[in-house]
MARVO-158381 format. One line per 8 residues: number of its first residue (from 1); for each residue x, y, z of C-alpha. Coordinates in Angstrom, 2 decimals. Layout:
REM MARVO-158381
NUM) X,Y,Z ~ ...
***
This chain:
REM MARVO-158381
1) 137.66,185.20,142.67 ~ 134.57,184.06,144.54 ~ 132.42,187.20,144.48 ~ 130.06,185.93,147.19 ~ 132.96,185.41,149.59 ~ 134.40,188.81,148.65 ~ 131.02,190.47,149.28 ~ 130.98,189.06,152.82
9) 134.51,190.34,153.48 ~ 133.88,193.75,151.94 ~ 133.95,196.75,154.34 ~ 130.52,197.77,155.61 ~ 129.05,201.21,155.06 ~ 129.90,202.05,158.67 ~ 133.52,200.98,158.13 ~ 133.70,203.12,154.98
17) 132.25,206.25,156.61 ~ 135.51,207.47,158.15 ~ 137.62,206.93,155.00 ~ 134.89,208.72,153.03 ~ 135.09,211.74,155.31 ~ 138.90,211.67,155.29 ~ 139.15,211.81,151.49 ~ 136.48,214.51,151.28
25) 138.33,216.67,153.82 ~ 141.64,216.06,152.07 ~ 140.21,217.16,148.72 ~ 138.93,220.37,150.29 ~ 136.04,220.93,147.91 ~ 132.66,219.36,147.12 ~ 132.98,215.76,145.96 ~ 130.88,213.88,143.44
33) 129.75,210.32,144.07 ~ 132.02,209.11,141.26 ~ 135.05,210.89,142.73 ~ 134.27,209.43,146.15 ~ 134.28,205.89,144.74 ~ 137.76,206.32,143.28 ~ 139.16,208.19,146.28 ~ 137.80,205.81,148.92
41) 138.88,202.75,146.93 ~ 142.41,204.11,147.01 ~ 142.21,205.13,150.65 ~ 141.18,201.67,151.85 ~ 143.42,199.96,149.27 ~ 140.76,197.99,147.45 ~ 142.01,195.99,144.51 ~ 140.62,196.65,141.02
49) 138.78,193.33,141.33 ~ 137.15,194.42,144.59 ~ 136.11,197.75,143.06 ~ 134.33,195.83,140.27 ~ 132.31,193.53,142.55 ~ 128.66,194.08,141.76 ~ 126.01,194.31,144.43 ~ 123.92,191.44,143.16
57) 123.99,188.80,140.53 ~ 121.97,190.86,138.07 ~ 122.82,194.34,139.24 ~ 125.21,196.64,137.52 ~ 125.81,198.84,140.58 ~ 129.03,198.03,142.36 ~ 129.08,197.03,145.98 ~ 131.47,199.89,146.69
65) 129.10,202.44,145.16 ~ 126.18,200.99,147.13 ~ 128.02,200.95,150.45 ~ 129.39,204.45,149.91 ~ 125.84,205.71,149.32 ~ 124.94,204.39,152.77 ~ 128.17,205.86,154.20 ~ 127.15,209.27,152.91
73) 123.68,208.79,154.39 ~ 125.27,207.99,157.74 ~ 127.60,210.99,157.53 ~ 124.73,213.26,156.53 ~ 122.64,211.92,159.42 ~ 125.26,212.97,161.95 ~ 125.77,216.34,160.29 ~ 129.28,215.68,158.96
81) 128.42,216.28,155.30 ~ 125.65,217.95,153.35 ~ 124.19,217.31,149.93 ~ 124.62,220.30,147.62 ~ 122.70,218.74,144.75 ~ 122.48,215.53,142.80 ~ 125.61,213.47,143.48 ~ 127.49,216.38,145.09
89) 128.59,216.45,148.74 ~ 130.41,218.89,150.98 ~ 132.01,218.52,154.41 ~ 130.31,220.65,157.08 ~ 131.98,222.37,160.05 ~ 130.84,219.39,162.15 ~ 132.58,217.08,159.68 ~ 135.76,219.12,159.85
97) 136.05,218.53,163.59 ~ 134.52,215.07,163.98 ~ 136.72,212.13,164.97 ~ 136.55,208.49,163.88 ~ 135.35,207.53,167.36 ~ 132.43,209.98,166.99 ~ 131.30,208.19,163.84 ~ 131.54,204.83,165.59
105) 129.54,206.11,168.56 ~ 126.87,207.61,166.29 ~ 126.66,204.37,164.30 ~ 126.30,202.31,167.47 ~ 123.57,204.65,168.76 ~ 121.66,204.43,165.46 ~ 121.87,200.65,165.48 ~ 120.62,200.52,169.09
113) 117.64,202.70,168.19 ~ 116.89,200.57,165.14 ~ 117.00,197.39,167.20 ~ 114.76,198.94,169.86 ~ 112.20,199.92,167.21 ~ 112.30,196.43,165.72 ~ 111.75,194.85,169.14 ~ 108.89,197.24,169.91
121) 107.23,196.42,166.59 ~ 107.28,192.69,167.31 ~ 105.06,191.48,170.13 ~ 106.75,188.97,172.42 ~ 105.68,185.40,171.80
***
């Protein structure tokens, strides 16, 4: 397996946000980071090989773990989940009622704001 090619095809953190919320809601209790990795991998049907892809050539952290960390950051940013302590997350009332389209809209809005800030920080040439 060409890991570089697989990294490029791997779901983004934004694409993993909805499956992350789905498995957390289904479990119905706070979820650890480690549980989330296993549950989301099953939800999106990642192969064992895909689950083992590391983030970088020298890193030991998996790409799935890294992207799920950003998914949780996204979900926390829109109020869908809250951090109860180290590596422990809970779905909020907002998260219970949020739809996949809401996550997409929030992601798009965040990206627009980020791009606007980047443009403002760079003077036109």
